[in-house]
C-alpha positions in Angstrom: 0.0 0.0 -0.1 1.5 3.3 -0.7 0.4 6.8 0.4 1.9 9.7 -1.9 1.7 13.2 -0.4 3.0 16.0 -2.6 2.5 19.6 -3.5 3.9 23.2 -2.9 2.9 23.5 0.8 5.7 21.3 1.5 5.1 21.8 5.4 1.1 20.9 5.1 2.1 17.5 3.1 4.8 16.7 5.6 2.6 17.1 8.6 -0.1 15.1 6.8 2.0 12.2 6.2 3.6 12.5 9.7 0.2 12.4 10.9 -0.6 9.3 9.3 2.7 7.8 10.4 1.8 8.6 14.3 -1.8 7.0 13.4 -0.3 3.9 12.2 2.3 3.4 14.8 -0.3 3.8 17.5 -2.5 1.2 16.3 0.3 -1.3 15.1 2.6 -0.5 17.9 4.4 -4.1 16.8 4.9 -3.0 13.3 8.6 -2.6 12.4 9.3 1.2 11.2 11.7 2.4 8.8 12.8 5.9 7.8 14.1 6.1 4.2 16.8 8.6 3.8 17.8 10.2 0.7 21.2 10.7 1.2 22.0 7.1 2.1 20.5 5.1 -1.3 20.6 1.7 -1.1 19.8 -0.3 -4.5 17.3 -3.0 -3.9 16.2 -1.4 -0.7 12.5 -0.4 -1.8 12.0 -3.8 -3.3 13.6 -5.9 -0.1 11.3 -4.0 2.0 8.2 -4.6 -0.2 8.7 -8.3 0.1 9.8 -8.6 3.6 7.6 -9.1 6.7 8.4 -8.9 10.3 8.4 -12.1 12.8 5.9 -10.3 15.1 3.8 -7.9 13.0 2.4 -8.8 9.6 3.2 -5.1 8.3 6.0 -2.8 8.3 5.7 1.0 8.0 8.0 2.8 5.8 8.4 6.7 5.5 10.6 8.5 2.8 10.9 12.4 2.7 11.8 14.1 -0.7 13.2 10.8 -1.8 13.0 11.9 -5.7 15.5 14.4 -4.8 17.9 11.6 -5.2 17.8 10.8 -8.9 18.6 7.0 -8.1 16.0 6.8 -5.6 13.5 8.3 -8.0 14.3 6.1 -10.5 13.8 3.1 -8.0 10.5 4.5 -6.8 9.2 4.6 -10.3 10.2 0.9 -11.5 9.3 -0.4 -8.0 5.7 1.3 -7.9 3.7 -1.8 -8.7 5.6 -3.9 -6.1 5.4 -1.5 -3.4 1.5 -0.9 -4.2 0.9 -4.8 -4.0 3.1 -5.0 -0.9 1.4 -6.1 2.5 3.5 -3.2 4.0 2.5 0.3 4.0 4.9 3.1 2.2 4.4 6.7 3.0 6.3 9.2 0.8 6.4 13.1 0.8 7.4 14.9 -2.2 7.6 18.6 -2.9 7.3 18.7 -6.5 7.6 15.4 -8.3 8.4 15.0 -11.9 5.6 14.1 -14.3 6.8 10.4 -14.5 7.0 9.8 -10.9 3.5 11.6 -10.1 1.6 10.0 -13.1 3.1 6.5 -11.7 2.0 7.0 -8.3 -1.3 8.2 -9.0 -1.8 5.1 -11.0 -1.7 3.2 -7.5 -3.6 5.7 -5.1 
């Protein structure tokens, strides 16, 4: 499952996304939480998180803020959109102004 927040008011988008993260973590306190850092790109990380499950909780909560500012991350986000959308894990992304390709890819999965 993917939640994709974007817009010119980045503070509002970030607040909404963090509110969702907080709500999900309260509902699923045993879920593993991962925060992705655009400066620490690891090839295959998104696909691995999409396919993984925790021993104690069935879902992961994965949060990424402005990952597409790293070109490698953006490419990986587009390439893995279908896998992320079909994953039992929850992916929450916040972007300022995503490229048209990224935006159209994620709109298909909202």
